[in-house]
N, C-alpha and C positions, 0 to 999 in steps of 0.2 A: 444469562449468557451476556457476556460479555457486549461490548459495544460502544463505539464513540459518542453516541450522544448521550449515553451518561458522562455527567461532567465527573464524579471520581475516577471512573477507567483512563477520559478523556486526556485528567491531568498525570497520570501516571503514567500513560506511555508518553505525555510531553515531557515528565521527570528522566524517565529512560533515557529520553534524546538527548535530552542535557549533560547525560554522565559519559555519552558515547564521546570517544577520544579519538582521530584523527590517525592513529594508530595501532586502534585496538586489529584484532587480528581475528579474520571470519573463524567460526566451528566447521563451515562447509563451503564449497562455493568459491569462487574466485573473485567476486567482488572486495574491493577496499570498503574501510567503513565510509569515507568520503563519496566513492562512488553510488554504497548502498542509500545514503542520505539524498544522493540526485536521483536516483531510481524510486525512490520514495515520495518525493516532489515531484515525478514526471508523470507516478499511478495517482494521484490525490489530482493531478490536473487533469484527467480523463472525467469523470464525473463533474468538476467543474468548469466543465467545457470548454477550458485552456488546451487542449491536447490532443491531437487525434490518435488513435490508438487501432489497427488493422483486427478484422472482426476472426476470430477463427471458431465459430460453434457450430455446434449442430444440436441436435435433439437430445442426446447425451450430454455433452455439455451444459447446457442450457434446461435440463433437468435433473437426471443420479447427480451427476458433478455438480451442480451449484447446491441443491440439498445436501450432499454429502460435504464439501466444502464449506459451507455454513454452518451445520447444524451436527454434524454426526462425528467428523473427525476431532479428535480434541487440538490435533498439533497437524501442522501442513508437512505433505513429504518435502525431502531438501532437494534441493537441483534438479528442479520444475522447471522447464521452458517458460519461457515470457514471451511478451509481443516481439517483434524489432524494436518499435520506436520506446520499447521503454531498460533495451537491453543495456548498460554498460559498454562500452566498447561498438556498439553497433547506432542503433539510431537516440539514446537515450542522451539526457545533458551530460555533459562530460565536467568531472569537475573541476571547477575554478578556483574558489577561495572557501576553507571548510566552513566558517562561521556564517559566512552570508550564505552558504546553502542550505547548512544547518536553519537560518531564521525562513527563509522562504521555504522549508519543511514545515518549521510548525507554523507561519502563517498559514500554509494550504489548508493543512490540519483543522486550524481555528476558522478557517473558513466554511469547510470543509463540514465539519461538526456544528452550525449554526441552528440553534433553534429554530425549527421551522423552516428548512433548506429542504428546497423539491428539487426531485433529482431525472422526474416521468419522463425528460426528453433524451437521456442519458442512457445508453448501451452498455453494459461490461464487456470487453471485449471477449472472453468468455463464454460468459452466464446468460448475455444478453438484457433482457427487458429485469430492473431490478426495483424492489420498491424502496420507500429510505428508509426503515429497518435494516434490511440487506443489505445496502450499501453502506449504512455504519457497522453492520458485526462484517464486512468484509474491512473495513477500511480499519477497523481493529487487529483482526487477524492478518492481515499483510502486513501491518507494525511493529504488531508482539512478533509476528514469522522473521522477519530480518533483524530485528532488535537481539532475539535469541541465538539468529546467527552470530553476533557480534558480543555473548555474554552480560548482554544489560537488558 
């Protein structure tokens, strides 16, 4: 099962981020490539304790939805809503300078996936409490989902 704790999988995600260009067009959704970079950076900020996100969780999200998203569904569905604090054009970080924002995302992924990183105090806005392994799986799936959105 792919996750960002695996150095090979992490490197592949970082290589895909490196191939992304500002002019890449989405296959679905409204985000720009630059906006997606900022969205991912914001999202990794939550488990790193650098960004807050409102909770939208219930028993269904914390159990069946979490299990399905992390272990059952091969690819996440398109056009699912995100928390307002991560949404481009709402509360998400606005794109400023593409290369700087890309470097911020790469650094966030590196810190997020450091061996031995602990996540016990962090809650996922939808899935609630997650183990380190679940966070690392989520990180891979979220990055992969949005990179596929832009064909990389």
